Every structure is written in structure tokens, then in C-alpha cells.
N, C-alpha and C positions, 0 to 999 in steps of 0.2 A: 102073258108077258113074263119072261124069266126074271126072277128076283136077282139082284146083284149079289155076287159072292161076298162082296165087302161093302159095308155101309159107309157112306161118306160122313166123316166126323163133323164136318161143318160146311155150310153152303152160304152163298149170298142171298139176297132177297128174290133173285130169279131162280134159285135152286141149283146154282152151279158151284162146283169146286174149281178154282181157277189157278193156273200156274203160268208164270211169266219167266222167261230166260233172257238175260241181258248178256250180250257178248259182242265180239267183233269177228269178222271173217277169218277163218283159219283155225278156230278152236272147236268146231263141231257142234255148235249149239243147234243148228238146224236138224241134224240127224238125231240129236238128243231129244228134241221136241217130237220128232216123228215117232221115235221109239216109245216115248211116254204116251203119245196118242194111241198107239197100238196096245200098250199095257192096259189102258183103261177099257178098251173094247174086248180084246181077246183074252186077257188074263183076269180082269176084275168084273167082267160082265156088265159094264156101264156103257152108256152112250158117251161118245167122245168126239171131239174135233180138235185138230191141230193145224196151225198155219204159221208162216214166218213172214217177217217184214225186213227187207234189206234193200240196199241200193245195188251198185255195180258188184258183180260176183268176184271180189278179189280180197286178198288179205288186208285187214286193217280197217274195212268199212263196217259201220254198225250193223248188228244183226239182233233182231228180237224174235223170240218164238213164244207162241201163245198156245196153251192147252186148256180145254174146258171139259170137264166131266160132269155128268148128272146121272140120276137113276134111270134105268131103261124104260120106265113108263113115261118119260118126259123127252120131248124132242128139243134138239138144239137148233134154234132158228136165227141165231145171231152170229156174226163173224167180225165183231168189233174188237179192237185192241183191248187188252186186259189192263185196267187202271188200278184195281185194288186186289192184288194177288194174295191168295192164301199161302202160296209157296213161291218164293223168288229165288232164282238161281243167278248168281253173279259170277261170270266165268273168269274174271280177273279184277283184283281190287283196284287196279289203276284206271278202271273205267269210271271211277268216281270223280267227276269233273263238273263241267257246266251242264252236261246232259244229266237230267235227274233220274238216274237209273233206279233209285229207291223211292221214287214218287208213288204215293198210294199205300205205302207200308204202314200197317197199324200194329196194335198189340197182339192181333190174331195172326200175324204173318210170320212164317218161318223163312229165314233168309240164309241161304247156303252160299258161302264165298270161297272161291279158290284163292288161298293165301297161306303164307307161312306164319302169320300173326295169330295172336289169341283173340277171342271174341271181344274182350274189352277194348283192345286196340282197333279192331275193325269197326266197332260201334262208333268210336270217336272219329275215325277216318270217314265213314259214311254219314255220320251225324244222324243216326237213327233215333227216332223218337221213342220207339218201343219195339217189342217183338222178340222172337227167338233167333239168336245168331248162331249159325253152325259154321265153323272154320274147318277147312280141309286143305291140306297141302297137295292139291291134285297134280300139279306139275311135277313135284318130286316123285310121287307115286307113279305117275305115267312114265317117267324116265326109268324108274327101277323095274317096272313090269313090262316095258316096251310096248305101251299102249297109248291112248290118247287122253287128253284132259276130259273129254266129254264122257268117256266111260266111267272115270272116277267120280265125276259129278253126278252121273246117273245113280250110282250107289249111295252117295251122300244125300241126294234129293229124296230117295226112297226112305232112308232112315229119318230124314227131317219131317217127312209127311206124317209119320206116326202110324200109317196104316198100309203102306204099299209093301207087300212081302218081297224079300230079296229074291226069292225063287221066281217071282213074276218078271222081275227085271232081267234075271239070267236067261229065262226062256225067251224073252223077246229079243235080247241081244243075240242069242243063238240063232233065232229065226231070221233076224235082219243081217247078220254078219257071217254066221257060220258057213252057209253054203257058198257065198261069194268069196270070202277070204278065210278058208278053213285054217290056214297056218297062223292067222292072227287071233283066232278065237280064244285060245287058252290065256294069252296075255290080257285080252280085253276083259274076260271074265274075272281074272285076278284083280284087275283094276276096279271093276265094279264091287267086288267083295271088300277090298281094302277101303274103298270109299265109304261103304256102309258101315264098316267096323271101326274106322279110325277118325270119323268126323267128331268134333268136339263142340258141345253146345253150352250156351248160357242164355237165360231168359231175362228180359228187361221190361219193367213196367213203365207206364207213362209217368215219369218222374219229373218232367219239365226241363230236363237237361237240353233236349233239342226239340225243335218244333216239328209238328207234322207237316209233310210236304204233299200238297194236293197234286194229283196227276192232272195235267192240263194239255190241251191240244197245242201243238207247236205252231207258233205264229212267226213267220219269217219277216224281217225288215223289208226285204225285197222279194216279190213273188210275181206270178203271172199277171196280177191285176193291179200292181202298185209300183212296178219298176219304172223309172223315168224313161221316156223315149230316148233311144240312143244310148241308154246306160249299158255298161258292160261289167262283166265279172273278170278281173284280171287273172284269177287263178283257176279258171274253170277246168275241171278234170284233173287238177294238180294235187299232189300229195305233199306239198311243200312244207306244211306245218303239221304233218301227221307223225306222231310219235309211235313207233312200231313196238315199243317195249312189251305190251300186253299180248302180242300174238306170237312171240318167240316161244319155242318149245323146249327150252333148257340149255341150248347150245348156241355159242356165237363164235365167230372167227377171231382169233388172236393174231395181231399183226406184228411180225418180227422184222423190223425195218432193216436190220443188218443183212438179211437174206434176200431183200427185195431187189430185183433187177429193173424195176419200173417198166415192165413189158406191157402193162395195161390190160392183161387178160381178166383180171379181177373186175375191173370197171366195165369191160364188155359183157362179162357174165352176169353182173349184178342187175337185178330187175329194178332197182331204185337208185338213189343218189348217194351211196354210202362212201365210196372212195374219192378222196380229194387230191386231185393232181394240180400242181402249179408249175410255172416255169422255174427251172433251176438248172443244176449241173449234176451229171452222173458220169463217172470215169473221165473227168476233165473235159466233158463235152456238154454243150447245151442240151437240155432234155426236160421233158415233162416229168416231175418227180412226185412220187406217191407220198403224201403226208400221213396217210392212215385213214381209218374209218370214222364216219359220223354214225354212232350207234342209235341215234334217234330214228334213222331211216332203215336200219338193218332188220330184216324179217327173220334172220336165223335160218335161211334156206341152205347155207353153206355151199352154194354153187362155186363161190370164189375159192373155197378150200379145195374143191375138186380140180379146178383148172390151173391152180398155181403150180408152175413148173419147179420152183425152188423151195417149197415148203415154207415160204415166208408167211403163209396163212395156215393156221392149224385150228381145228375144232377144240373148244374148251367149254367146260360147264360154266354157265353164266354166273351162278351163285358162288363159285369158287374163284372168280376173277374180277378184279377191280377195273371195270370197263372205262371208267371215266378218267383214269390216269392217262390213257392213250387216246381218248376220244378227241376227235378233231371236228370243229364246227364246219358245216357245209360252207364252202367258199363262195357259193352263189347267194347266200343269204346276207343282205346288206345291213341287217339290224344286229345288235349285240345280243338280244334276248327274244326268243320266240315264245308265244303263249303256251305252247305245248310243254315247256319246261316247268310251268307252274301247275297245270291242270292234268297232265298225263295224257293218256291215249284217247280221251274223248274229244279232243279238239281236232277231230277229223274233218278235213275240208274238202269241198268241191261242189257245193251247191249254192243256195240262194242268199242266205243271210249275210249282211255286211256290217262289220263293226268299225266304227269311226276311229276308236282309240288305237286298235292294233292293226287295222287294215288287213284283217284276214277274214276268210269266209268259212263259216262253220256249218257242219251238218247237224241238224237236230234229229228227232225221231223220224223214221221213214213211215 
């Protein structure tokens, strides 16, 4: 048996080095996990396995990717979700909500977060008991280098591991993307390198500031074996309380009301419930009038910008623009406040659990 080129610095009681990626559909965590799996086998000479957990394949739904490495003289005979990761990648800080994305984190865990905040702020947001916190503004770098968030996170994860060579990541990215998308390779490699070089780290001991969160199997209030006969889920398959903030890639449509002719093309092109039309008056005639966008539901796809005939919608950088000054609440929501406004993008709904207080349905781990 060939000895590994790189020795694993730490393993669990089963002999595995384990990586968990927490994300939502659209940020590329699944591909990131596949590349890390290939890095382990092809570049580091280790035995490796990688698999993902996700629901419907659409933007905004929770995605988890799991990667296990071990020495080549050991077989990997398990495929269970990773509950105590040595390396944790959090693809957006807004994922920190009711779903415990940091469950199982200990003082031995390195946590890489896509954020523009410093490690101290991130520790408080995530309420981390301990560990090494790595902050990287992956979205900003991705926009500048015309790449994706997952490429920047790959570089940052390699640096946070302490033993994955940058060259190993670059070679695997070249193998995975270079032949299929040669024109995008240079920008992707730049994103990887900047993620590796620009990530900022700070280590925290078990100081008692926050409690350790144990990883637990998700238990739904309603499920196949305990739902009442004749019971129904009123929001099945709905995205009604899904906040899309975390999946946007840096750009949003700006609505210029003075240029709008209320043609409705934006609403037709929009894949969600962003534009709010109400009965009103346009050019002294009764018409359905566009009030503007609900940015909770905006994915940042910019289809509306492409179809607008009067340039009433233009693409702007989200960080340079105060969205909430022109934000319009979805007219079909009959409550004044939705739960997603408090907990961010992890209140993604469309499955089994039912909450009496808010009467929304939430998705836990898949």
C-alpha cells in the first residue's frame, strides 16, 4: 500500500479527518465537496469519500456536503453525516438561524465563513464555543475575479486545514473545470489563490462565553408516522417564508419607479414573488401598478433587468445600495412580520415540521 503523501494532522476515534460544508443551493457547495474529495485521493494519496445532502435542486434550499479522508491502509465503510467536523465551511453568515449549522464544533474545529466581518464578530453571530475562526469575503473576491463563491472558499478551506497545499487545490480545479470551461479557468484559479492568501484567522479557547452545541438528528413535529389523519401542510412546496439574501451573488435589480410603464414583464420573468402589483392608476386609467420589489424573495438572477424595455430596472452592486429603502413587502403576506426577518435564510420552508406560534413550515437538515 502506498503511503500518503501528506499525513493527516488529526483524526477522530475512527481514524477519519472530516469536513462539513454548510450552504444553500446556488453557491456551489456540492461541487466544492466533490473537488475536495478528489483532492484527498488524487493529490494527497489518501482514501476519500464525499457526498451531499439536499432537497429539491433549486436555489435557496439547504445543502450539506460531507468529505471524509483517512490513510490509504484504512477503508471507509461508513456514509453517515458528519457531526463533529475538523473543518467546517459556512458559505454565508446568514445561514446562522434555527438550523444549527455550527453543531458539533469543538476547540479542534477550523471554521471558514464567507463574510465581510472580522472573526470576533462572526464568533458572536454564530455563538461558537471555541475553535479557529477564518473570515474571508468570498463574495467580494468572486465579483472582482469573475468567479464563484465556491472557488474562493476552496482556497480558504485549504489554508484553514493547515496541511492541504494550494497546488493540490489548483490542480484539482484545473482537472474539474479546465477542460469543460477553459475560458473560466483563469478567474477560478485567481479566486482560489486569493481565498488562500486573504483569509483572516483568530483562535478561541473554551472560555465559557458560549455553550457547546451537540449535533442531533432532526426530529420533525409532523412526519410520516405521527401526522394526524387528514392533516395538511398549507405551504407545501412553497417558498413563502424563504429569505433569498444568502444566495445572491453580489448584484440586485434597482427599481426606478419614474421609468416604469407597468407592463408586467418583470413579474412574468421573475421566478419568484418579487414584484408587487396592486390596483391603481397609470396615465389617468385604471391599471395594475408596480410598487417595487420584495428583496426577501429576490435571487439576484437579473432576468427582470434583461426584459425591462424602459430601463426601469438596472443591475447594481448590493453592498453599494440601500435595498431596504425601496423594499416593498409581499402583498400576499397577511402578517406584518415573517420569521425569516429575524433568523435569516435558514427559515427555508416546504417540508414537514409545523410551528404553532408562527404557523410556518420549516426545513431542518436533509
